[in-house]
Each structure stands twice: as C-alpha cells, then as structure tokens.
C-alpha positions in Angstrom: -13.1 -7.7 -10.9 -13.7 -8.9 -14.5 -11.3 -9.6 -17.2 -9.6 -6.6 -18.7 -10.1 -4.4 -15.6 -6.6 -3.1 -16.0 -7.8 -1.2 -19.0 -10.6 0.4 -16.9 -12.3 0.8 -20.2 -11.0 1.2 -23.8 -9.3 4.5 -24.1 -8.9 6.5 -27.3 -6.5 5.2 -29.9 -4.9 8.6 -29.7 -3.8 7.9 -26.1 -0.4 8.8 -24.7 2.7 7.8 -26.7 5.5 5.6 -25.3 8.5 7.5 -24.1 11.8 6.4 -22.8 12.2 6.3 -19.0 14.7 8.8 -17.6 17.8 7.3 -16.1 17.6 9.2 -12.8 15.0 10.1 -10.2 13.1 13.4 -10.6 14.8 16.1 -8.5 12.8 16.8 -5.4 12.4 20.5 -6.2 11.0 19.7 -9.6 8.4 17.3 -8.4 4.8 18.1 -9.2 1.7 16.9 -7.3 0.6 13.8 -9.1 -2.5 13.1 -7.0 -4.5 15.3 -4.8 -7.4 13.8 -2.8 -9.8 16.2 -1.0 -12.7 15.0 1.2 -13.1 11.7 -0.6 -16.0 9.8 0.7 -18.0 6.7 -0.2 -21.1 5.5 1.5 -23.5 2.6 0.8 -26.6 3.8 2.5 -25.8 4.1 6.2 -22.5 2.2 5.8 -19.6 4.5 5.2 -16.7 2.7 3.5 -14.4 5.7 3.1 -14.6 8.8 5.3 -13.4 12.2 4.0 -9.9 11.2 2.9 -7.4 14.0 2.0 -3.8 13.5 1.0 -1.3 14.3 -1.8 1.3 12.2 -3.7 4.1 13.8 -5.7 6.1 12.5 -8.6 8.8 10.1 -7.6 7.0 9.1 -4.4 5.6 5.9 -3.0 2.7 6.7 -0.7 1.4 3.7 1.3 -2.1 3.1 2.5 -1.6 0.7 5.4 -4.6 -1.0 7.0 -6.4 -4.3 7.7 -8.7 -5.9 5.2 -12.0 -3.9 5.2 -10.3 -0.6 6.1 -11.4 1.0 2.8 -8.2 0.8 0.9 -9.6 -0.9 -2.2 -12.6 1.4 -2.2 -10.2 4.4 -2.2 -8.2 3.0 -5.1 -11.4 2.3 -7.1 -12.6 5.9 -6.7 -9.3 7.3 -7.8 -9.3 4.9 -10.7 -12.8 6.2 -11.7 -14.3 2.7 -11.2 -16.5 3.9 -8.3 -18.1 7.3 -8.2 -17.4 9.1 -4.8 -20.4 10.0 -2.6 -18.6 13.3 -1.9 -15.3 15.0 -2.5 -13.0 14.6 -5.4 -9.5 13.7 -6.5 -7.3 15.2 -9.2 -4.6 13.4 -11.2 -2.2 16.0 -12.4 -5.0 18.5 -12.1 -7.7 16.4 -13.8 -10.8 15.6 -11.8 -11.7 11.9 -11.4 -15.3 13.1 -11.3 -15.4 15.3 -14.4 -12.4 14.2 -16.6 -12.7 10.4 -16.4 -11.2 9.7 -19.8 -8.1 11.9 -19.3 -7.5 10.4 -15.8 -7.6 6.9 -17.2 -4.9 7.8 -19.7 -2.7 9.0 -16.9 -3.0 6.1 -14.4 -2.1 2.5 -14.3 -4.2 0.2 -12.1 -2.8 -3.0 -10.6 -5.9 -4.6 -9.1 -6.0 -7.3 -6.4 -7.6 -9.7 -8.8 -5.6 -11.0 -11.7 -6.9 -9.3 -14.8 -5.2 -11.3 -17.6 -6.4 -13.6 -20.5 -5.2 -17.0 -19.4 -5.2 -18.5 -22.9 -3.0 -15.8 -24.3 0.8 -15.7 -23.8 2.6 -13.1 -21.7 3.6 -11.3 -24.8 0.1 -11.4 -26.3 -1.4 -10.1 -23.1 0.9 -7.0 -23.0 0.2 -6.4 -26.7 -3.5 -6.6 -26.2 -3.6 -4.1 -23.4 -1.2 -1.9 -25.2 -3.6 -1.7 -28.2 -6.5 -1.0 -25.8 -4.5 1.9 -24.3 -3.7 3.3 -27.7 0.1 2.7 -27.7 1.3 3.4 -31.2 1.8 0.2 -33.2 5.4 1.2 -34.2 6.4 1.5 -30.5 4.4 -1.3 -29.0 6.9 -4.1 -29.8 9.7 -2.1 -28.1 7.5 -1.5 -25.0 6.6 -5.2 -24.8 10.3 -6.1 -24.8 11.0 -3.5 -22.1 8.2 -4.8 -19.8 9.0 -8.5 -20.2 12.5 -7.7 -19.1 11.3 -5.5 -16.3 9.2 -8.2 -14.7 11.6 -11.0 -15.5 9.4 -13.0 -17.9 11.4 -12.6 -21.1 12.2 -16.4 -21.0 8.5 -17.3 -20.5 7.0 -14.8 -22.9 5.5 -17.3 -25.4 3.8 -19.6 -22.8 0.1 -19.3 -22.0 -0.6 -17.4 -18.8 -2.7 -20.3 -17.5 0.5 -22.3 -17.0 2.1 -19.5 -14.9 2.6 -19.6 -11.1 0.7 -17.1 -9.0 3.8 -14.9 -8.6 4.4 -14.8 -12.4 0.8 -13.8 -13.0 1.2 -11.0 -10.4 4.3 -9.7 -12.2 2.5 -9.8 -15.6 -0.5 -8.1 -14.1 1.9 -5.3 -13.2 3.4 -5.3 -16.6 0.1 -4.8 -18.5 -0.8 -1.9 -16.2 2.5 -0.1 -17.2 2.3 -0.6 -21.0 1.2 3.0 -21.7 3.8 4.4 -19.2 1.3 5.9 -16.7 2.4 8.8 -14.6 0.5 7.5 -11.5 0.4 3.8 -10.7 -2.2 2.5 -8.2 -1.2 -0.9 -6.7 -3.8 -2.6 -4.6 -2.2 -5.4 -2.5 0.1 -6.4 -5.4 2.0 -9.2 -3.5 -0.9 -11.2 -2.0 -0.1 -14.9 -2.4 3.1 -14.5 -4.2 6.4 -16.5 -3.8 9.4 -14.7 -2.2 11.2 -14.3 -5.5 8.2 -12.6 -7.2 7.7 -10.5 -4.1 11.3 -9.1 -4.2 10.9 -8.6 -8.0 7.8 -6.5 -7.5 9.6 -4.5 -4.8 12.4 -3.8 -7.2 10.0 -2.7 -9.9 8.3 -0.3 -7.5 11.6 1.2 -6.6 12.6 1.5 -10.3 9.3 3.3 -11.1 9.7 5.7 -8.2 13.4 6.5 -9.1 12.2 7.2 -12.7 9.7 9.8 -11.4 6.5 7.8 -11.4 4.1 8.5 -8.5 2.8 5.3 -6.8 -0.1 4.7 -4.4 0.5 1.3 -2.7 -2.0 -0.4 -0.5 -1.0 -3.2 1.8 -1.8 -4.8 5.1 1.8 -6.1 5.4 3.9 -4.0 7.8 7.2 -5.0 6.3 6.1 -3.7 2.8 5.1 -0.3 4.1 8.4 0.0 6.1 10.6 -1.1 3.1 8.9 0.6 0.2 6.9 3.7 1.2 8.3 7.2 1.5 5.2 8.2 3.4 2.5 6.1 5.0 -1.2 6.8 5.7 -2.5 4.4 8.4 -6.1 3.6 7.6 -8.7 2.1 9.8 -12.5 1.9 9.4 -12.5 4.2 6.3 -10.3 7.0 7.8 -6.7 7.9 7.8 -5.7 8.1 11.4 -2.1 9.0 11.0 0.1 10.1 8.1 3.7 10.9 7.4 7.2 9.4 6.9 7.8 6.3 9.0 10.3 8.0 11.4 8.0 11.0 11.9 5.1 8.7 12.7 7.1 6.8 15.3 8.5 10.1 16.8 5.1 11.6 17.0 3.7 8.6 18.9 5.5 9.8 22.0 6.5 6.2 22.9 9.8 4.9 21.9 9.6 1.3 23.3 7.2 -1.5 23.9 7.3 -3.9 26.9 5.5 -7.3 26.5 4.5 -9.0 29.7 3.3 -12.6 29.5 2.1 -15.2 32.0 0.0 -13.1 34.3 -3.0 -14.8 36.0 -6.6 -13.6 35.5 -6.6 -12.2 39.1 -3.8 -9.7 38.3 -4.6 -6.1 39.0 -4.4 -4.8 35.4 -5.2 -1.3 36.3 -1.9 -1.0 38.2 0.0 -1.1 34.9 -1.7 2.2 33.8 -0.2 3.9 36.9 3.5 3.2 35.9 5.3 6.4 35.0 5.9 6.9 31.3 3.2 4.5 30.1 1.4 5.9 27.1 -1.0 3.0 26.5 -1.7 -0.5 27.8 -3.1 -3.3 25.7 -4.3 -6.5 27.3 -4.2 -9.9 25.6 -5.0 -13.4 27.0 -2.6 -13.8 30.0 -0.4 -10.7 29.2 -0.2 -7.1 28.5 1.7 -4.8 26.1 2.9 -1.5 27.5 3.8 1.4 25.2 6.3 3.5 27.2 8.4 6.6 26.6 11.5 4.9 28.0 11.6 1.3 29.2 14.5 1.9 31.6 12.3 4.2 33.7 9.3 1.9 33.7 11.0 -1.4 34.5 11.6 -0.8 38.3 8.0 0.0 39.1 6.8 -2.8 36.7 9.0 -5.3 38.5 7.5 -4.2 41.8 4.0 -5.0 40.5 5.1 -8.4 39.1 7.1 -9.6 42.1 4.5 -12.1 43.2 4.6 -13.7 39.8 8.3 -13.6 39.1 8.6 -17.4 38.5 5.9 -17.4 35.8 6.1 -14.1 34.0 8.3 -13.3 31.0 9.2 -9.7 29.9 10.4 -8.6 26.4 11.4 -5.1 25.4 11.4 -3.9 21.8 11.7 -0.5 20.0 8.5 0.9 18.7 7.7 -0.5 15.3 5.1 0.3 12.7 3.1 -2.7 13.8 3.2 -1.6 17.4 2.3 2.0 16.3 -0.8 0.6 14.6 -1.7 -1.2 17.9 -1.2 2.0 19.8 -3.4 4.0 17.5 -6.2 1.5 17.0 -6.1 -1.0 19.8 -6.1 -3.7 17.0 -3.6 -6.0 15.5 -3.0 -5.8 11.8 -3.1 -9.4 10.8 -2.1 -11.1 7.6 
C-alpha cells in the first residue's frame, strides 16, 4: 500500500469538523448501525477472495474479524474503505453506500492499514498535521487535534523527531493517530499490532477501548486469538473468504456444544484412531502427529471410555484437559490451526 493510503484519497477541504469526544460511552439503546454489509463479494476471475459476507456493526462496538492470513480479511477492509470495488453486494456506512457514495464514506471512516503509511522524513507532529489538512480539518482546530492525538498514542515526548527514527511500535501508534485526525465515526483496523513491542501493543488496546467507550464503531481484523478475546464485543470467524460463525465470544463457545477439549499425546501409528470417535459425548476428533484432540461435551463422561482405549499405552501417553477456547473453537469449526 503506497504512502498516504490513510487518506484514501484527498477529501474535500469542507470535510467534517473536529469535535470534542464525549466522556462516556454511547448508551446501548441509542446506538445506531454504523456499518451494514450485505452480500459483499470479491472475485478475481475464478478465485473468490470474499464470499457473500453480511454483518452489522453499531456505534460503540468492536467487531472482530478473526481468521488466518489469506482468509479475506484485508480484502473485506479494502472494499469497505472504497479501495476495492466489490464484485457483488454492497456496504453502507451510516446509510451511505460504499459503491455509490465514495466521497462521503471516506469522510466518515478512518483506515489503519497493515502497511505503515507515514512520511518517514517528517516528524510525528508534521505527519498528523499533513493528514489533517488532507482530510479538511479546519486550520484553527488542527493544532488542538494534533495535541490530543499525540497524547492519545503516547508520542508527545517524541513529536519533533523524524518518523524514520521511530521503532516499529511507535510507527504503528502514529499510523493509528493519523487515521483518527478527522474523528471518524467508523475505524477500520487491519492487523494493527503486527510486529509491535508489548508496550505498544497494550497502548493500541487501550486506544481501541477508549474509542469504543466514546461511541466510535470499530472493525478489527486479527489472526491473534488473544486480541479477539480481549477486545471484541462480537467476533466473526472467517475462513476461505466466508464468515463461518459470528456472535459474542461466550455465545460462540456455548453454541459449539462442546465445553472441553482433551489432548492425547504419545500414541503409536498403529493406534485405532477410529475408536476415539465412538466415545460418548465426543463432538469432533482432530489428529496430529502422534496424538489427537477430542472436543467433548463433558470430559468427566469421556475419560473412563478413553482410558479403556489407551490402557495398552498407559506408560507412554499423556492427557491434558482444558476448557473450550476461541482457538479450540476455530479448530473445531475449520479443522485448521490459526497460526501466528
């Protein structure tokens, strides 16, 4: 993605004015739909990158798209940001079509791309000012907005240093700041913590929560389970261009029908793997190397018959039991591991 992609393209100098952030979250009953996606699809010839996505995000909500690299998350973000034209379907940002009202949509959104989109020779302050002018933030309010953002991302003490001297985490934080300069109502974050240090990662988490509490809607893509669990009010699990499950984390885990996972390791190649599928309460069995992972409704009911099948290998087998996690849920739904 080229330099200045945060801007999407220069918007009118009569763009949205800067306003003060509210001090409390938007009440749930007053929340509007910030983003509505209906049947969004992107194909490159016979290759379908995104398949008929439909979901909504409301004000004051973090909606996470969780999936491995290549699942279609960035393509989805790019279509909503009006950088890619959908093959079919549409999305509406506060009622404005990404297909037909491109300029207005770009005024309402802030894009935080995977690739750093900053001018390395400029300072942090100069970068924020530049993007502020491109977004049409009034000159008399821009200085105030620059100060607010430098403090928000923790760069007030480094504001006059060129960006080329910054660490990766500092650049990520500044990349977020320039995308917020015009106070967008919907923020699109595409893997915003890739390659950052722990301090910057926690700072980005804090900023996301602050934006949510102030009523901003956020679409957050990640392939990190922990981020989705810690940040997102609802999660869409994405694989091969499709959302295969969607909802709050606890609802997703409850709907899975399996509450626990049993890991068995140290089994020989000659083991009768099919016998594991016959254990009562087993929802799914995943094989790996010399072991298996059993998704079960209740481990206490499965352990006795499991031990019976493993008796011959008792001296070489290890068993671990854990509650169902988002990572295990992804395994159950897709049969794949979601690797960093």
